C-alpha positions as CSV (number, residue, x, y, z in Angstrom):
1,M,-2.1,12.6,-22.6
2,S,0.0,14.0,-25.3
3,N,3.2,14.4,-23.4
4,R,5.7,11.5,-22.9
5,F,7.7,11.2,-19.7
6,K,11.0,9.7,-18.6
7,V,10.3,7.4,-15.7
8,A,12.8,5.8,-13.3
9,V,11.9,2.9,-11.0
10,V,14.2,2.7,-8.0
11,G,14.3,-0.8,-6.4
12,A,13.3,-2.4,-9.7
13,T,14.4,-5.9,-8.7
14,G,12.3,-6.0,-5.6
15,A,8.7,-7.4,-5.4
16,V,7.1,-3.9,-5.4
17,G,9.5,-2.5,-8.0
18,E,8.8,-5.4,-10.4
19,T,5.1,-4.8,-9.9
20,M,5.5,-1.1,-10.6
21,L,7.1,-2.0,-14.0
22,S,4.4,-4.5,-14.7
23,I,1.6,-1.9,-13.9
24,L,3.3,0.9,-15.9
25,A,3.2,-1.5,-18.9
26,E,-0.3,-2.8,-18.3
27,R,-1.8,0.7,-18.0
28,N,0.2,2.1,-21.0
29,F,1.7,4.9,-19.0
30,P,2.8,7.7,-21.3
31,A,6.5,7.1,-21.0
32,S,9.2,8.0,-23.5
33,E,11.7,5.9,-21.5
34,I,11.5,3.6,-18.5
35,I,14.7,3.2,-16.5
36,A,15.2,0.3,-14.0
37,L,17.5,1.2,-11.1
38,A,18.8,-0.9,-8.2
39,S,22.0,-1.5,-6.2
40,E,25.4,-2.1,-7.7
41,R,24.9,-5.8,-6.9
42,S,21.9,-6.0,-9.3
43,A,23.3,-3.8,-12.0
44,G,23.3,-5.6,-15.3
45,D,20.4,-7.9,-14.4
46,K,17.4,-8.0,-16.6
47,V,13.8,-7.1,-15.5
48,D,10.5,-7.4,-17.3
49,F,8.7,-4.4,-18.7
50,G,5.7,-5.7,-20.6
51,N,7.1,-7.8,-23.5
52,H,10.5,-6.2,-23.2
53,K,13.5,-6.6,-21.0
54,L,15.2,-3.7,-19.3
55,T,18.8,-3.7,-18.1
56,V,19.1,-2.7,-14.5
57,Q,21.4,0.3,-13.9
58,N,23.3,1.2,-10.8
59,L,21.4,3.8,-8.7
60,A,24.6,5.1,-7.1
61,T,26.1,6.2,-10.4
62,F,23.0,7.2,-12.3
63,D,22.5,10.8,-13.3
64,P,18.8,11.7,-12.7
65,T,18.9,14.8,-15.0
66,G,15.9,14.7,-17.3
67,V,13.8,12.2,-15.2
68,N,10.2,13.4,-14.9
69,F,8.9,10.8,-12.4
70,A,10.9,8.5,-10.0
71,L,9.0,5.7,-8.3
72,F,11.0,4.6,-5.3
73,S,10.6,1.3,-3.5
74,A,14.0,0.5,-2.1
75,G,13.6,1.2,1.6
76,G,13.8,4.3,3.8
77,D,17.5,4.7,3.9
78,I,17.8,4.7,0.1
79,S,14.9,7.1,-0.2
80,R,16.4,9.5,2.3
81,E,19.7,9.5,0.4
82,Y,18.6,9.6,-3.2
83,A,15.0,11.0,-3.3
84,P,16.2,14.6,-2.6
85,K,18.8,14.2,-5.4
86,F,16.2,13.2,-7.9
87,A,13.9,16.0,-6.8
88,A,16.8,18.5,-7.0
89,A,17.3,17.4,-10.6
90,G,13.7,18.2,-11.5
91,A,11.9,14.8,-11.0
92,I,8.8,14.3,-8.9
93,V,9.6,11.4,-6.6
94,I,6.8,9.1,-5.5
95,D,8.2,7.2,-2.5
96,N,6.9,4.0,-1.1
97,S,8.9,4.0,2.1
98,S,8.0,5.6,5.4
99,A,10.9,8.1,5.2
100,F,8.8,11.2,4.3
101,R,5.2,10.2,5.1
102,M,4.7,12.4,8.1
103,D,6.7,15.4,6.9
104,A,4.3,18.4,6.8
105,D,5.7,19.5,3.5
106,V,5.3,16.1,1.8
107,P,1.8,15.1,0.6
108,L,0.7,11.6,1.6
109,V,-1.6,10.6,-1.2
110,V,-4.1,7.8,-2.0
111,S,-5.3,8.5,-5.6
112,E,-9.0,7.9,-4.9
113,V,-9.0,9.6,-1.5
114,N,-7.0,12.9,-1.5
115,P,-5.7,13.7,-5.0
116,D,-6.0,17.4,-4.2
117,A,-3.0,17.0,-2.0
118,L,-1.0,16.9,-5.2
119,D,-1.7,20.6,-5.8
120,S,1.4,21.4,-3.7
121,I,4.6,19.4,-3.8
122,P,7.1,21.8,-2.3
123,R,10.0,19.3,-2.0
124,G,9.3,17.4,-5.2
125,I,8.4,14.3,-3.1
126,V,5.1,12.6,-2.8
127,A,4.7,9.8,-0.2
128,N,2.8,6.5,-0.7
129,P,1.1,5.4,2.6
130,N,1.6,2.1,4.4
131,C,-0.2,-0.7,2.6
132,S,-2.6,-1.3,5.5
133,T,-3.5,2.3,5.8
134,M,-4.0,2.5,2.0
135,Q,-6.7,-0.1,1.7
136,M,-8.5,1.1,4.8
137,V,-8.8,4.7,3.8
138,V,-10.0,3.9,0.3
139,A,-13.0,2.2,1.9
140,L,-13.5,4.7,4.7
141,K,-13.3,7.9,2.7
142,P,-17.0,7.8,1.4
143,I,-18.3,7.0,4.9
144,H,-16.2,9.7,6.6
145,D,-17.4,12.3,4.0
146,A,-21.1,11.2,4.6
147,V,-21.3,10.9,8.4
148,G,-17.9,11.6,9.9
149,I,-15.8,8.9,11.6
150,T,-14.8,9.6,15.2
151,R,-13.1,6.3,16.1
152,I,-11.6,3.3,14.3
153,N,-10.9,-0.1,15.9
154,V,-8.9,-2.1,13.4
155,A,-7.1,-5.5,13.4
156,T,-5.0,-6.2,10.4
157,Y,-4.1,-9.6,9.1
158,Q,-1.1,-9.0,7.0
159,S,0.4,-11.4,4.5
160,T,4.1,-12.4,4.5
161,S,4.9,-10.5,1.3
162,G,4.4,-7.4,3.4
163,A,7.8,-8.2,4.8
164,G,9.2,-8.4,1.3
165,R,10.0,-11.3,-1.0
166,S,12.0,-13.0,1.8
167,G,8.8,-13.1,3.9
168,A,6.8,-14.9,1.3
169,E,9.7,-17.3,0.6
170,E,10.0,-18.1,4.3
171,L,6.3,-19.1,4.4
172,G,6.8,-21.4,1.4
173,R,9.9,-22.9,2.8
174,Q,8.5,-23.5,6.3
175,T,5.3,-25.0,4.9
176,A,7.2,-27.5,2.8
177,A,9.5,-28.3,5.7
178,L,6.7,-28.9,8.1
179,L,4.9,-31.2,5.6
180,R,8.2,-33.2,5.6
181,F,8.1,-33.2,9.4
182,E,11.3,-31.1,9.5
183,D,12.3,-28.1,11.6
184,P,10.8,-24.9,10.1
185,N,13.9,-22.9,11.2
186,P,12.6,-19.3,11.3
187,T,15.0,-16.7,9.9
188,R,12.9,-13.8,8.5
189,F,10.3,-13.8,11.3
190,P,11.0,-14.1,15.0
191,V,9.0,-17.4,15.2
192,Q,7.5,-19.9,12.8
193,I,5.0,-18.2,10.5
194,A,3.7,-21.3,8.7
195,Y,0.4,-22.4,10.3
196,N,0.8,-19.6,12.9
197,L,0.0,-16.0,13.7
198,I,2.4,-13.4,14.9
199,P,0.9,-10.4,16.8
200,Q,3.8,-8.1,16.1
201,I,4.8,-6.3,13.0
202,D,7.8,-4.0,13.4
203,A,9.3,-2.9,16.7
204,F,7.3,-1.9,19.8
205,T,7.1,1.7,20.8
206,D,6.9,3.1,24.4
207,N,3.1,3.1,24.4
208,G,2.9,-0.7,23.8
209,Y,1.9,-0.4,20.1
210,T,4.2,-1.3,17.3
211,K,5.5,1.1,14.7
212,E,3.3,-0.6,12.1
213,E,0.3,0.0,14.2
214,M,1.2,3.7,14.8
215,K,1.4,4.2,11.1
216,L,-2.3,3.4,10.9
217,V,-3.0,6.1,13.5
218,H,-0.9,8.9,12.1
219,E,-1.3,8.2,8.3
220,T,-5.1,7.8,8.5
221,R,-5.4,11.2,10.2
222,K,-3.2,12.9,7.6
223,I,-4.8,11.4,4.5
224,L,-8.4,12.0,5.7
225,G,-7.4,15.5,6.9
226,D,-8.9,15.0,10.4
227,A,-6.6,14.9,13.4
228,S,-9.5,14.2,15.7
229,I,-10.1,10.6,14.5
230,Q,-9.1,8.1,17.2
231,V,-7.5,4.9,15.9
232,N,-6.9,1.7,17.9
233,P,-4.9,-0.7,15.8
234,T,-3.6,-4.3,16.2
235,A,-1.4,-5.6,13.4
236,V,-0.9,-9.4,13.0
237,R,1.3,-11.3,10.5
238,V,-0.6,-14.3,9.0
239,P,0.5,-17.3,6.9
240,V,-0.8,-15.9,3.6
241,F,1.4,-15.1,0.6
242,F,-0.3,-12.0,-0.9
243,G,-3.2,-9.9,0.3
244,H,-3.9,-8.0,3.6
245,S,-7.2,-8.3,5.4
246,E,-8.7,-6.0,8.0
247,A,-11.5,-6.2,10.5
248,V,-12.6,-2.6,10.9
249,H,-15.1,-1.3,13.5
250,L,-16.1,2.3,13.1
251,E,-17.9,4.8,15.4
252,T,-19.4,7.6,13.4
253,R,-20.6,11.1,14.3
254,D,-24.0,10.5,12.7
255,K,-25.8,7.2,12.3
256,I,-25.4,5.3,9.1
257,T,-27.1,2.0,8.3
258,A,-25.4,-1.0,6.7
259,A,-27.6,-0.5,3.6
260,E,-26.6,3.2,3.4
261,A,-22.9,2.3,3.8
262,R,-23.1,-0.5,1.2
263,A,-24.7,2.0,-1.3
264,L,-21.9,4.5,-0.7
265,L,-19.2,1.8,-1.1
266,E,-20.7,0.4,-4.3
267,K,-20.2,3.9,-5.9
268,A,-16.8,4.6,-4.4
269,P,-13.8,4.7,-6.8
270,G,-11.4,1.8,-6.3
271,V,-13.8,-0.3,-4.2
272,E,-15.6,-3.5,-5.0
273,V,-18.3,-4.7,-2.7
274,V,-18.5,-8.5,-2.1
275,D,-21.1,-8.8,0.5
276,N,-23.7,-11.6,0.4
277,P,-23.0,-13.8,3.4
278,A,-26.1,-15.9,2.8
279,A,-24.6,-17.0,-0.4
280,G,-21.1,-17.4,1.1
281,E,-19.9,-14.2,-0.7
282,W,-17.3,-12.2,1.2
283,P,-13.8,-11.2,0.1
284,T,-10.6,-13.1,0.9
285,P,-7.0,-12.4,0.1
286,V,-6.6,-15.5,-2.1
287,T,-9.9,-15.6,-4.0
288,H,-10.3,-11.9,-4.5
289,A,-7.3,-9.7,-3.7
290,S,-4.2,-11.4,-4.9
291,G,-3.3,-10.0,-8.3
292,S,-6.2,-7.6,-8.3
293,D,-6.4,-3.9,-8.2
294,P,-9.6,-3.0,-6.2
295,V,-10.1,-2.8,-2.5
296,F,-12.7,-5.4,-1.6
297,V,-15.2,-4.8,1.1
298,G,-17.7,-7.2,2.7
299,R,-19.3,-8.2,6.0
300,I,-20.9,-4.7,6.1
301,R,-23.0,-4.7,9.3
302,E,-24.2,-2.4,12.1
303,D,-22.4,-2.8,15.3
304,I,-24.7,-4.4,17.9
305,S,-22.6,-2.8,20.7
306,H,-22.7,0.8,19.7
307,P,-25.6,3.0,18.4
308,R,-23.5,4.6,15.7
309,G,-21.2,1.7,15.0
310,L,-20.4,0.0,11.7
311,S,-18.3,-3.0,11.0
312,L,-16.4,-3.9,7.7
313,W,-14.1,-6.5,6.4
314,I,-11.5,-5.0,4.0
315,V,-9.2,-6.9,1.7
316,A,-6.6,-5.8,-0.9
317,D,-3.4,-6.9,-2.6
318,N,-0.7,-5.3,-0.5
319,I,1.8,-5.3,-3.4
320,R,-0.5,-3.8,-6.0
321,K,-3.0,-1.3,-4.4
322,G,-1.0,-1.3,-1.2
323,A,2.1,-0.1,-3.0
324,A,2.9,-0.3,-6.7
325,L,-0.5,0.5,-8.2
326,N,-1.1,3.7,-6.1
327,A,2.4,5.0,-7.0
328,V,1.5,4.6,-10.7
329,Q,-1.9,6.1,-10.2
330,V,-0.3,9.1,-8.5
331,A,2.1,9.4,-11.5
332,E,-0.9,9.3,-13.8
333,L,-2.6,12.1,-12.0
334,L,0.6,14.2,-12.2
335,A,1.1,13.4,-15.8
336,A,-2.4,14.5,-16.6
337,K,-1.7,17.9,-14.9
338,R,1.3,18.4,-17.3
339,S,-0.6,17.4,-20.5
């Protein structure tokens, strides 16, 4: 890449924003300038960019003229207000919120799955999928291409950092309190999360599923380009700091064996297969995903209850591949188009 690009990171003081900055530095993104933006409350603070410190600027007063790429991770309300302003000034916005994901004129992109969607960006905005959808479709893409997926049953086991830094902090605080035989005093989650599971993420909708679960339905269909795929999700918050896990059970149009699926996944971009149960080798959020870039897949087996069924265990770092890394990868793809 010969060109150099002016890049803004909106929400630079949050967990995802900090990781975006870290990954931009790690991957040596071809930037002429990196700008850290956040709310007025954080303006003047310092954030890390590789071996350098960046001074956080106030998003509300920042002039986006000249910005080439704007990576947003500051929540849907901020994205709805400011993303169109950056796009109008000529930037391509890569937005990590749910604000634009299901808009027909906004591509919803996973770098390894549907990069061709970047060929048309009419509003100057590209959407990053939900973290749980992201890791699932990276693993399912090669299987869908080979034999067609007709139905997905998925249970997600989502870490507390999926609720932001405050979620992970609550897990740590409650764990320490309980070890001291003190009241865990839940504030971020509706009930105690330490040593517990919460079978609700986001608000319930009229059909009995939560908004988080319905994201898995709608986003999977859009990314894979197949509205006929049936998705039955259950999303659970678990007492893990980083890394989401998913038990995924597929029904396919044509039969695929576990060995055939394993071979496909071993060649799939962004996937690492960890699947030797006899040796105790299967991926977990702590030992594999946390701090790592790949989507890890294990427990690959044929479904004994369905003639064309396949079961997988999928794990990834929700902050990295589930958010920050994919945003940077999308920016890299767009930068390459301009070089």
